[in-house]
N, C-alpha and C positions, 0 to 999 in steps of 0.2 A: 203227420195224420190226414193233411188238407189233401195231401198228394192223393194219400187210397180214398178217399173221398171220390177224387176226381175218374182215379180210375174204376172203380164201384161203378159211379153213375155211366161210362165209358160203356163199360159192359154189360150194364141193363139196356142201355139205350141199343146197342149191338143185337143181345138176345130179341130185343124188340120188333126191330127191323125184319130180322129173320124170321119172326112169328108170323109178322104182318105178310110178310112177302110167299110165304107156305099156307095161307090160308087156303087157298084154291085147290089144294093136295088132302086137306083134311074134309072135301066136301060129302057129301052124300052120294056117293055111287050111284048111278042111275041104270035099273036092270032091268031093260027093254032088249027082249032077243032079238028083234027086228033092225037094230042098229049096230048091234055087235056080239062076237062068238062068245061061246062061255068061256073059251081060256084067256080071253081079252077081260071078261068080265072078273075072273079069277083074278088076273093081273092086276089089275084096276083095283079090286079090294084089298089084294095083298101092298099096293101101292099107298090106300087108303091108312090100315093098319098099322104099317112102317110111320109115316108121316105124325098119325096122331100121338103113337108111342115119343115121338123125336119132339111134338109138341109138347108133352107132358113131361119131357127130362130138362126142356126147357123154361116152362114153367116154373119146374124146382129151382132149377138152376137162378130162376129170377129173385121167386122165393128167399133161397140163401143171401142173396146177394142182398137184400133189404132186412133181413138179421142181420148183415156185417154193417150194414149204415147205421141200425140202432145199437149196436156194440159200439162205435161210431161215436154216438150220441152220447152213450152210456157212461164214454172211458175206459171200455171193457175190450176192444178192439186189440187182436195178440195176443189178447192172454187164451193157455189152453183151458178148456171149460172142465177136463178131468184133474189137472193136477194143479195149476193156476201158475205155472213158468210160463216166459215170453214163448212166442210161435217164432221163428227165425221169418226174420225178413223176405228173404227170397220164397221162402213156403209161402208168405198171404201175398207176393207178387205175383205167384204163378196162380194164387186161387186165393184171391183175400175173402172169399167164403168161408176158408176152411176154420174148424174151432177147435182142431186138437193138435199140440204140438208133433212132430215125426215121432217121438220115443212114443205116445200115448196115441197114436193112430196105430203105430206098430204092434201094439199089445190086444188094441182090440180085433186085427184080423188074425191073428193065432187062439 
């Protein structure tokens, strides 16, 4: 499971790097009509909203990855939270923050 710890820490680092580099995109849009036109402001506001939504998704992903680290520390990593069965290693490698086996995840979607 040490391998998974490294994978999780790497993904957290990557997400934090992306978040740091995109902070400017979520900054407040200046609404000075003398400097930019109405459509440009609308584009800027839309871009800001999209950047904020992406940042929220990144923060959620980081929280889920920290949850995976806690499960690793508690020897519960890789166990389905719904049925208790092992989650397939390929599924964990694709998304180490996953908490459900494929069967339980499929049941929840229907």
